[in-house]
N, C-alpha and C positions, 0 to 999 in steps of 0.2 A: 504494500500499500504506500502511496506517496506521502511524503512528509508535508504536514500542513504548518503554516506559519506559526501560530501560537495556540492551536486548539489543544485543550486538555483531553485526556482519554474520555472523560465523561461527555464533553462536547462532541467528540467524534462518534460516540455511541448514539447520542441524541440526533446527530445529523443522519446517521445511517437509519435509525428508527423512523425519522421523518420521511426519508425516501421510501422505505418499505411500506409505511402507512399510506403514502400517496399512491403507490402501486396497487394497494389493496382497494382503493376507491374505484378503480377502473372496472367496467362492467362487461366489456366485450373484447374480442380479439382485435376488432378495429380500433377501439380506444387504446388498447395496449400498444398496437402498432404505432399509432400517432404519438403516444407518449414516449416510447423508446426511440422513435425516429428523431424526436426533438432532443431527447436526453443524450443519445449516443452518436458518435461519428459513424459513417457507414462501415468503416473497418471494425469498430468495436461491436456493432450490431452483427456483422458477419461472423466475428469470432464467437460471439455468444450462440448464434444459430448453429455454427459448426460444431461447437462443444455439445450442444443439445442433440444434434444428429449422431454424434459419436456415442452418446449414452445409449441410444436405441440399438445401435449396431453391437456394442459391447454386451448388452443384455441378451441379444440374439446369439452370442458366442462367436461373433465374427473375429478372426484373428487381426491383430494390430496392423500388419502390413496390408491386409485386404481392406481395412478401413481406410488406410492411407490412399490406396489405389482408388477407392470409390469416392472419397471426399476431398482428398488433397490435404487433409489435416496431417501435420507432422506426426511421426511415430512418438516423439517426445510428448506432444500435446495429448495424443491418444492415451499414453501411459499416465499422464497427469489426471486426465478425466477418469481413467480406470481406478487410480488410487483414491480419488475423492468419491467414486461410486461405492467403493468397498470400505473405505476408512475415513470418510468425510463427515459431514454433519447430517447426512441423511436426506438432504434436500433433493438430489437427483432421484433417489429411490422413491421418495414420497410423491413427487410430481409425476413421475412415470406411472406409478400405481394408480394415482387419481385419474390420470388420463385413460388408463386401461379400464377403470371402473365406468367411465363415461361412455365408452364405446359399446354399442349394442353387440350382444353375443351372436 
């Protein structure tokens, strides 16, 4: 994370919480798209979308090098996503499970 001028750890936590609270106010994919396109550069948004695509492929058991071939995401990034998928905060797994629940069987 980048170094901020004079933010205390508490201010940093509050700023992050404010961002996540704003995201939770969004009600549709279109609203999220608009918000994230305003918030992120095209490269940042592409990096986020790439990582999310890697999650699905990893959960399907696709090998790292095949994921690289399919997505162009570096093997290093694939490894990083895999590490967070298994030993992270549970966010990838939770979101993927909730999306799966939404899909009709």
